[in-house]
C-alpha positions as CSV (number, residue, x, y, z in Angstrom):
1,X,2.0,38.3,149.7
2,X,2.6,36.3,146.5
3,X,4.0,39.5,145.2
4,X,6.6,40.5,148.1
5,X,9.6,37.6,146.7
6,X,9.0,39.1,143.1
7,X,9.9,43.0,144.3
8,X,12.9,41.1,146.2
9,X,14.2,39.5,143.5
10,X,13.7,43.0,141.8
11,X,15.4,44.5,144.5
12,X,18.3,42.3,144.1
13,X,18.4,42.9,140.2
14,X,19.0,46.4,140.8
15,X,21.4,46.3,143.3
16,X,23.4,43.5,140.6
17,X,22.6,46.6,138.0
18,X,24.0,49.2,140.4
19,X,27.0,47.3,141.1
20,X,28.6,48.6,138.4
21,X,28.2,52.3,139.6
22,X,27.5,51.7,143.4
23,X,31.2,51.9,144.5
24,X,31.8,55.3,143.1
25,X,31.7,57.0,145.6
26,X,33.8,54.5,147.8
27,X,36.1,54.8,145.3
28,X,38.4,57.6,146.9
29,X,39.2,55.7,150.3
30,X,39.5,52.4,148.1
31,X,41.8,54.4,146.7
32,X,43.6,55.5,149.7
33,X,42.7,52.4,151.8
34,X,44.5,49.8,149.5
35,X,47.1,51.8,148.1
36,X,46.3,52.0,144.3
37,X,45.5,54.3,141.6
38,X,43.1,55.9,139.4
39,X,43.2,53.1,136.8
40,X,42.9,50.5,139.7
41,X,39.9,52.4,141.1
42,X,38.3,51.9,137.5
43,X,39.1,48.1,137.2
44,X,37.0,48.0,140.5
45,X,34.2,49.2,138.1
46,X,35.3,47.5,135.1
47,X,36.2,43.9,136.4
48,X,32.7,43.8,137.6
49,X,31.2,45.0,134.1
50,X,33.7,42.6,131.9
51,X,32.4,39.6,133.7
52,X,29.1,40.7,133.4
53,X,29.1,41.2,130.0
54,X,30.9,37.8,129.3
55,X,28.6,35.8,131.7
56,X,25.2,37.0,130.3
57,X,24.9,34.4,127.3
58,X,25.9,31.2,129.2
59,X,23.5,32.6,132.3
60,X,20.7,32.6,129.7
61,X,21.5,29.1,128.7
62,X,21.9,27.6,131.9
63,X,18.2,29.4,132.8
64,X,16.8,27.4,129.6
65,X,18.5,24.1,130.9
66,X,17.9,23.9,134.6
67,X,15.0,26.9,135.0
68,X,15.5,30.4,136.1
69,X,14.1,29.7,139.6
70,X,17.3,27.4,140.4
71,X,19.8,29.2,138.2
72,X,18.5,32.4,139.9
73,X,18.7,31.2,143.3
74,X,22.3,30.0,143.0
75,X,23.4,32.7,141.0
76,X,22.0,35.5,144.0
77,X,23.9,32.9,146.6
78,X,27.2,33.3,144.9
79,X,26.4,37.2,144.4
80,X,25.8,37.8,148.3
81,X,28.8,35.6,149.1
82,X,30.8,36.8,147.0
83,X,30.0,41.1,148.0
84,X,31.0,39.8,151.9
85,X,34.4,38.7,150.2
86,X,34.8,42.2,148.3
87,X,33.9,43.7,152.2
88,X,36.4,41.6,153.5
89,X,39.3,42.2,150.7
90,X,42.3,43.9,151.9
91,X,43.8,44.2,148.3
92,X,43.5,45.6,144.7
93,X,44.2,42.0,143.9
94,X,41.6,40.2,146.5
95,X,39.1,42.9,145.6
96,X,39.3,42.5,142.0
97,X,38.4,38.5,142.2
98,X,35.8,38.7,144.6
99,X,34.3,41.4,142.2
100,X,34.4,38.9,139.3
101,X,32.5,36.3,141.1
102,X,30.0,38.8,142.1
103,X,29.2,39.7,138.7
104,X,29.4,35.9,137.4
105,X,26.6,35.4,140.1
106,X,24.8,38.9,139.1
107,X,24.8,37.7,135.3
108,X,22.9,34.5,136.2
109,X,20.3,36.6,139.2
110,X,19.8,38.9,136.5
111,X,18.0,36.7,133.5
112,X,16.6,34.6,136.1
113,X,15.1,37.7,137.7
114,X,13.7,38.8,134.1
115,X,12.1,35.4,133.3
116,X,10.5,35.3,136.8
117,X,9.2,38.5,136.2
118,X,8.0,37.7,132.8
119,X,6.7,34.7,134.1
120,X,2.9,34.0,132.9
121,X,1.8,32.7,136.2
122,X,2.8,36.4,138.1
123,X,1.5,39.9,137.6
124,X,3.2,40.3,134.0
125,X,2.5,44.2,134.3
126,X,4.0,44.5,137.7
127,X,6.8,42.4,136.6
128,X,7.5,44.4,133.5
129,X,7.4,47.8,135.7
130,X,9.1,46.3,138.5
131,X,12.6,45.2,135.7
132,X,12.4,48.9,133.8
133,X,12.7,50.5,137.9
134,X,15.3,47.7,138.7
135,X,17.1,49.1,134.8
136,X,16.9,52.9,135.4
137,X,17.1,53.2,139.4
138,X,19.2,50.7,140.0
139,X,21.9,52.2,137.4
140,X,21.6,56.0,138.4
141,X,20.8,55.6,142.0
142,X,23.8,53.0,142.6
143,X,26.7,56.0,143.5
144,X,24.0,57.9,146.0
145,X,23.3,55.0,147.8
146,X,27.3,53.8,148.0
147,X,28.1,57.5,149.5
148,X,25.3,57.2,152.0
149,X,26.9,54.0,153.3
150,X,30.4,55.3,152.5
151,X,30.0,58.1,154.8
152,X,27.5,56.3,157.5
153,X,29.8,53.4,158.2
154,X,32.6,52.3,156.1
155,X,33.3,51.5,152.1
156,X,33.1,48.0,153.1
157,X,29.4,48.3,153.9
158,X,28.7,48.5,150.6
159,X,29.1,45.3,149.9
160,X,28.4,43.9,153.1
161,X,25.0,46.0,152.9
162,X,24.0,43.5,149.9
163,X,24.6,40.1,150.9
164,X,21.4,40.1,153.3
165,X,19.4,41.3,150.1
166,X,21.0,39.1,147.6
167,X,20.5,35.6,150.3
168,X,17.0,36.8,150.3
169,X,16.5,36.9,146.9
170,X,18.0,33.4,146.4
171,X,15.4,32.2,148.8
172,X,12.9,33.6,147.1
173,X,14.1,32.7,143.5
174,X,13.8,29.3,144.6
175,X,10.1,29.5,146.2
176,X,9.3,31.6,142.6
177,X,10.7,28.6,140.4
178,X,9.0,28.0,137.1
179,X,9.7,25.4,134.5
180,X,12.5,26.0,132.1
181,X,10.7,28.5,129.5
182,X,10.7,27.2,126.0
183,X,12.7,29.3,123.7
184,X,10.7,31.9,122.0
185,X,11.6,33.4,118.6
186,X,13.5,36.7,119.1
187,X,13.3,39.6,116.2
188,X,16.7,40.4,115.0
189,X,18.6,42.5,116.6
190,X,18.5,46.2,114.8
191,X,22.0,47.3,114.0
192,X,21.2,51.2,114.8
193,X,19.3,50.9,118.0
194,X,21.9,48.2,119.7
195,X,24.9,50.7,118.9
196,X,22.9,53.5,120.3
197,X,22.1,51.8,123.5
198,X,26.1,50.5,124.6
199,X,27.1,54.1,123.8
200,X,24.5,55.7,125.7
201,X,24.8,53.1,128.7
202,X,28.7,54.0,128.3
203,X,28.0,57.7,128.0
204,X,25.8,57.7,131.4
205,X,28.1,55.5,133.4
206,X,31.0,57.6,132.4
207,X,29.3,60.6,133.8
208,X,28.4,59.0,137.4
209,X,32.4,57.6,137.2
210,X,33.5,61.1,136.5
211,X,31.3,63.2,138.3
212,X,31.5,61.6,141.8
213,X,35.5,61.3,141.2
214,X,35.6,65.2,140.3
215,X,33.8,66.0,143.7
216,X,35.3,63.4,145.9
217,X,38.8,62.5,144.7
218,X,39.4,65.9,143.2
219,X,38.0,68.5,145.3
220,X,37.4,66.6,148.5
221,X,33.6,67.4,148.9
222,X,32.2,64.9,152.1
223,X,30.9,61.6,150.4
224,X,27.4,62.1,152.1
225,X,27.3,65.6,150.3
226,X,28.5,64.5,147.1
227,X,25.6,61.5,147.7
228,X,22.9,64.1,147.9
229,X,24.3,66.1,145.0
230,X,24.3,63.1,142.4
231,X,20.9,61.8,143.7
232,X,19.4,64.6,141.1
233,X,20.2,62.3,138.5
234,X,18.3,59.3,139.5
235,X,15.3,61.2,140.5
236,X,15.1,63.1,137.5
237,X,15.7,59.8,135.4
238,X,12.7,58.2,137.1
239,X,10.7,60.9,136.5
240,X,11.5,61.3,132.9
241,X,10.7,57.6,132.5
242,X,7.1,58.0,132.5
243,X,7.2,60.4,129.7
244,X,5.0,58.9,126.6
245,X,5.7,59.4,122.8
246,X,7.5,57.9,119.8
247,X,10.0,55.4,121.2
248,X,13.0,56.6,118.2
249,X,12.1,60.5,119.3
250,X,12.3,59.7,122.9
251,X,15.9,57.8,122.4
252,X,17.1,60.6,120.2
253,X,16.1,63.4,122.3
254,X,17.6,61.6,125.1
255,X,20.9,60.7,123.9
256,X,21.0,64.6,122.8
257,X,19.8,65.7,126.6
258,X,22.6,63.3,128.1
259,X,25.4,64.4,125.5
260,X,24.4,68.3,127.0
261,X,24.6,67.3,130.5
262,X,28.1,65.7,129.9
263,X,29.2,68.6,128.2
264,X,28.1,71.2,130.9
265,X,29.9,69.2,133.3
266,X,33.0,69.6,131.5
267,X,32.8,73.6,132.2
268,X,32.0,73.9,136.2
269,X,33.5,76.8,137.7
270,X,34.0,76.2,140.9
271,X,33.7,73.5,143.4
272,X,29.9,74.7,144.9
273,X,27.4,71.7,144.0
274,X,25.0,73.8,143.1
275,X,26.6,73.8,139.7
276,X,25.9,70.2,138.9
277,X,22.3,70.1,139.4
278,X,21.2,71.5,136.0
279,X,23.6,69.3,133.8
280,X,22.3,66.7,136.0
281,X,18.4,67.3,135.6
282,X,19.7,67.2,131.8
283,X,21.3,63.5,131.9
284,X,18.9,62.0,134.1
285,X,15.8,63.1,132.2
286,X,18.0,62.2,129.0
287,X,18.3,58.8,130.5
288,X,14.7,58.3,131.7
289,X,13.7,59.0,128.1
290,X,16.7,56.8,126.1
291,X,16.4,53.5,128.4
292,X,12.8,52.4,128.2
293,X,12.5,53.7,124.8
294,X,15.6,51.8,123.5
295,X,15.4,48.7,125.7
296,X,11.5,47.0,125.0
297,X,11.1,49.8,122.7
298,X,12.9,49.8,119.5
299,X,15.1,46.8,121.1
300,X,12.5,43.6,121.9
301,X,12.9,42.6,125.3
302,X,10.1,40.1,125.5
303,X,12.2,36.9,126.0
304,X,15.5,35.9,127.9
305,X,17.5,36.2,124.8
306,X,16.2,39.5,123.9
307,X,17.5,40.7,127.7
308,X,20.6,38.9,127.4
309,X,21.6,41.0,124.2
310,X,20.4,44.0,125.5
311,X,22.6,43.6,129.1
312,X,25.8,42.4,126.6
313,X,25.2,45.6,124.6
314,X,25.1,47.7,127.9
315,X,28.1,46.3,129.7
316,X,30.4,46.1,126.5
317,X,29.7,49.7,126.1
318,X,30.6,50.5,129.9
319,X,33.6,48.7,129.8
320,X,34.8,50.4,126.4
321,X,34.3,53.3,128.0
322,X,36.1,53.3,131.3
323,X,39.1,51.8,129.1
324,X,39.3,54.9,127.2
325,X,38.3,57.5,130.1
326,X,40.4,56.2,133.3
327,X,44.0,56.8,131.6
328,X,42.7,60.0,130.1
329,X,41.9,61.3,133.5
330,X,44.6,59.8,135.5
331,X,47.2,61.4,132.7
332,X,45.9,64.6,133.3
333,X,45.2,64.9,136.6
334,X,48.8,64.2,137.4
335,X,50.3,66.6,134.8
336,X,47.9,69.3,135.9
337,X,48.4,68.8,139.7
338,X,52.3,69.5,138.9
339,X,51.4,72.5,137.1
340,X,49.1,73.7,139.5
341,X,51.6,73.2,142.7
342,X,53.7,75.9,140.8
343,X,50.9,78.3,140.3
344,X,50.3,77.5,144.0
345,X,53.8,78.8,144.5
346,X,53.6,81.9,142.1
347,X,50.5,83.1,144.2
348,X,52.6,82.3,147.4
349,X,55.6,84.0,146.5
350,X,53.1,87.4,145.2
351,X,51.7,87.6,148.4
352,X,52.1,90.2,150.8
353,X,53.7,88.2,153.6
354,X,57.4,88.0,155.3
355,X,59.9,86.7,152.2
356,X,61.6,84.6,154.7
357,X,58.0,83.3,155.5
358,X,57.1,82.4,152.2
359,X,60.1,80.9,150.7
360,X,59.1,78.2,153.4
361,X,55.6,78.6,153.0
362,X,55.2,77.6,149.7
363,X,56.6,74.0,149.4
364,X,54.8,73.4,152.7
365,X,51.2,74.5,151.5
366,X,51.8,72.5,147.8
367,X,54.0,70.2,148.3
368,X,51.3,67.4,149.6
369,X,49.3,68.8,146.9
370,X,48.9,64.9,145.2
371,X,46.9,63.6,142.3
372,X,45.2,61.2,144.5
373,X,43.5,64.2,146.7
374,X,44.6,67.6,145.6
375,X,42.4,69.9,147.0
376,X,42.6,68.0,150.4
377,X,45.9,67.7,150.5
378,X,45.7,71.6,150.4
379,X,43.2,71.9,153.1
380,X,45.6,70.1,155.8
381,X,48.7,71.9,155.0
382,X,46.7,75.1,155.7
383,X,45.4,74.3,158.8
384,X,48.7,72.7,160.0
385,X,50.1,76.7,159.0
386,X,46.9,78.9,159.9
387,X,48.4,79.1,163.4
388,X,51.8,80.7,162.4
389,X,50.0,83.9,161.4
390,X,48.5,87.2,163.7
391,X,46.7,90.3,163.0
392,X,47.3,91.5,159.2
393,X,49.8,88.6,158.4
394,X,46.8,86.3,159.1
395,X,44.0,88.3,156.9
396,X,46.5,88.3,154.1
397,X,47.1,84.4,154.9
398,X,43.6,83.9,154.4
399,X,43.2,85.7,151.4
400,X,46.3,83.6,149.9
401,X,44.8,80.3,150.9
402,X,41.5,81.2,149.2
403,X,43.4,82.0,146.1
404,X,45.1,78.6,146.4
405,X,41.8,76.8,146.8
406,X,40.6,78.7,143.6
407,X,43.4,77.0,141.8
408,X,43.2,74.0,143.1
409,X,39.7,73.8,141.7
410,X,40.0,75.1,138.4
411,X,43.2,72.6,138.0
412,X,41.1,69.7,138.8
413,X,38.4,70.9,136.7
414,X,40.5,71.3,133.6
415,X,41.8,67.6,134.1
416,X,38.3,66.4,134.0
417,X,37.1,68.6,131.3
418,X,38.3,66.2,128.3
419,X,37.0,63.0,129.9
420,X,33.5,64.9,130.4
421,X,34.0,66.5,126.5
422,X,34.4,62.5,125.8
423,X,31.5,61.4,127.3
424,X,29.6,63.9,125.8
425,X,30.9,62.7,122.4
426,X,29.5,59.3,122.8
427,X,26.3,60.3,123.9
428,X,26.1,62.9,120.8
429,X,27.6,59.6,118.6
430,X,24.2,57.4,120.2
431,X,22.1,60.3,118.7
432,X,23.5,60.3,115.3
433,X,23.6,56.7,115.1
434,X,19.7,56.7,115.7
435,X,18.9,58.8,113.5
436,X,20.9,57.5,110.6
437,X,19.0,53.9,111.3
438,X,15.4,55.0,112.2
439,X,12.8,57.0,110.5
440,X,10.7,59.8,112.4
441,X,7.3,61.4,111.1
442,X,7.3,65.3,110.9
443,X,6.2,65.8,114.8
444,X,8.8,63.3,116.2
445,X,11.3,65.1,113.8
446,X,10.2,68.5,114.8
447,X,10.6,67.3,118.6
448,X,13.8,66.2,118.0
449,X,15.0,69.5,116.7
450,X,13.7,71.2,119.4
451,X,16.0,69.1,122.0
452,X,18.6,69.5,120.0
453,X,18.7,73.2,119.8
454,X,17.7,73.2,124.0
455,X,20.7,70.9,124.3
456,X,23.5,73.0,122.1
457,X,21.7,76.3,124.1
458,X,22.2,74.6,127.3
459,X,25.7,73.3,126.6
460,X,26.7,77.2,125.5
461,X,25.3,78.6,128.4
462,X,27.5,76.4,130.7
463,X,30.6,77.6,128.9
464,X,29.5,81.0,129.2
465,X,28.7,80.7,133.2
466,X,32.5,79.1,133.5
467,X,34.3,81.9,131.6
468,X,32.1,84.6,133.8
469,X,32.5,82.6,137.0
470,X,35.8,80.7,137.1
471,X,39.0,83.0,138.9
472,X,41.3,84.2,136.9
473,X,44.3,81.8,135.6
474,X,47.6,81.8,137.6
475,X,50.4,82.3,134.9
476,X,53.9,81.4,135.3
477,X,56.1,84.0,134.1
478,X,59.5,84.2,132.9
479,X,62.0,85.1,135.3
480,X,64.0,86.3,132.7
481,X,61.8,89.3,132.1
482,X,60.7,92.2,133.9
483,X,57.8,91.7,136.0
484,X,55.2,93.4,138.4
485,X,56.6,93.0,142.2
486,X,54.6,93.1,145.3
487,X,55.6,96.3,146.3
488,X,54.3,95.9,149.8
489,X,56.0,99.4,150.8
490,X,58.5,100.4,153.5
491,X,61.6,98.3,154.7
492,X,59.5,95.1,154.8
493,X,58.7,95.7,150.9
494,X,62.1,96.6,149.8
495,X,63.2,93.3,151.3
496,X,60.2,91.0,149.5
497,X,61.0,92.6,146.5
498,X,65.0,92.1,146.7
499,X,64.0,88.6,147.4
500,X,62.1,88.1,144.7
501,X,64.3,89.7,142.0
502,X,67.3,87.2,143.3
503,X,65.1,84.5,142.7
504,X,64.3,85.1,139.4
505,X,67.9,85.7,138.6
506,X,68.8,82.6,140.0
507,X,65.7,80.8,138.1
508,X,66.9,82.5,135.1
509,X,70.2,81.2,134.9
510,X,69.4,78.1,135.7
511,X,66.4,78.3,132.8
512,X,64.1,77.2,134.9
513,X,61.0,79.1,136.9
514,X,61.0,80.7,140.1
515,X,58.6,78.6,141.6
516,X,60.2,75.6,140.2
517,X,63.6,76.5,141.8
518,X,61.7,77.4,145.2
519,X,60.3,73.8,145.2
520,X,63.3,72.1,144.8
521,X,65.2,74.0,147.3
522,X,62.6,72.7,150.2
523,X,61.1,69.5,148.2
524,X,63.2,66.4,147.7
525,X,61.7,64.8,145.0
526,X,61.1,68.1,143.8
527,X,65.0,68.5,144.2
528,X,65.6,65.7,142.1
529,X,63.1,66.1,139.3
530,X,65.0,69.7,139.2
531,X,68.5,68.5,138.7
532,X,67.7,65.7,135.7
533,X,65.8,68.1,134.2
534,X,68.5,71.2,134.3
535,X,71.3,69.6,134.9
536,X,71.9,71.4,138.0
537,X,72.2,70.9,141.9
538,X,70.0,74.4,143.2
539,X,71.2,73.2,146.7
540,X,74.8,73.7,146.7
541,X,76.8,76.5,146.9
542,X,78.2,76.4,143.4
543,X,75.1,75.9,141.8
544,X,73.5,79.0,144.2
545,X,76.3,81.5,142.9
546,X,76.1,79.9,139.2
547,X,72.5,81.0,139.3
548,X,72.4,84.1,140.9
549,X,75.9,85.6,139.1
550,X,76.0,83.4,136.2
């Protein structure tokens, strides 16, 4: 029973660390529910992480001044109350304010938890194990926990569920209170492990953030299925955390494996969740090796000052990664979604369907493909149209929609590729920094060389599999050049080919693609964009005649 309060505090500390990623699977519904952008939902993570990084050192001072039990009790109380506020928020601004309060309480609670677990009156061995478990599992399991709660209830349940745990931990901190610890001398912080720790923390958070966003917002994967899929990473991390060996070698090998996992995620051939498993195992094992080897190994974690410095380094790295990666994903997703719409129109126009239906069908199917949920928009449009086709036309419609799905999935993968590669580069840079700043014995160097070769092979294999499995890309051909026509045969085929030839001639006259012209004829937003880009009104009789006959 003496250990139970300590375990409750450890669970709350794990939640405080998980809070920088626990909302990852809830980001898409948050995005639509409060009407924000990818940068906005990234701020839901970034605000918490930034305030936590800023609040750690003041929290450490308060712990030494008033005692960790008192500070921890207040911190956990604030964390719990702010969690309720997050769950009740109805705007991005309100949510960000309560996220900042969560982080302030979490900072105080985390430092207090470390001191309470490290206290001589408790089982020091158990305390250390609980702290490591909270650090590793809390960080990696956050998205899976959040995904289950989001699917079972609502995104707000993520915050409401934290409140009772934090409030219980507040009571336990009060019960476990110990005298304010005397400031113990801390070793100077070594630059290479500290920089490496910040970089690998940034990379791992980015892996979780990007993978979840790609699966749920990009590929419209069910949150519960996505939660089950991303649970591979924390399970792998916990298993690998028990691997013994030289701390420097484990840290470097872990960084290399994270780099390989992030790089492999840049080359997912389709939306089948099985392709995420091997990259997640690589990143998870890398995390399990690197985190304990750095925090408490190469970097001392014997005092609350040590713990504070590591938490600051970790969360500064996370904030920096989000500042770089969120705009990259947002910009790419916007531009590539637009390109995917035109590729989809090309697929529709080449399908062997009634040409009169196709002119209306193309913008109907592709008009709702937006960057916030491109695949989901396509799926909803397909359901609304499939009842209009029968017999052979229905079979052709299903072939068409399968091809459209391939186009959207491939486009989303291309949008996320640069961000995953940047993430892999961060982990690789962490490994290089560590190599430059630590010394390895022959056996340790050989292990690092073997893992480097394995990581390079895994990354290369992902590229090969992607090239082999991915559907062939759709090209937007010039309307001014001869192109292959569907050639369906009979009167139907003649009418179809004639309609496409007329579209090509009109588009050539405007200087646009025929796909842009079709979208402009049916979609108001595309119509305005077309007029602004080409200086012509494709819907006017004069414009159509100029397009057709020059």
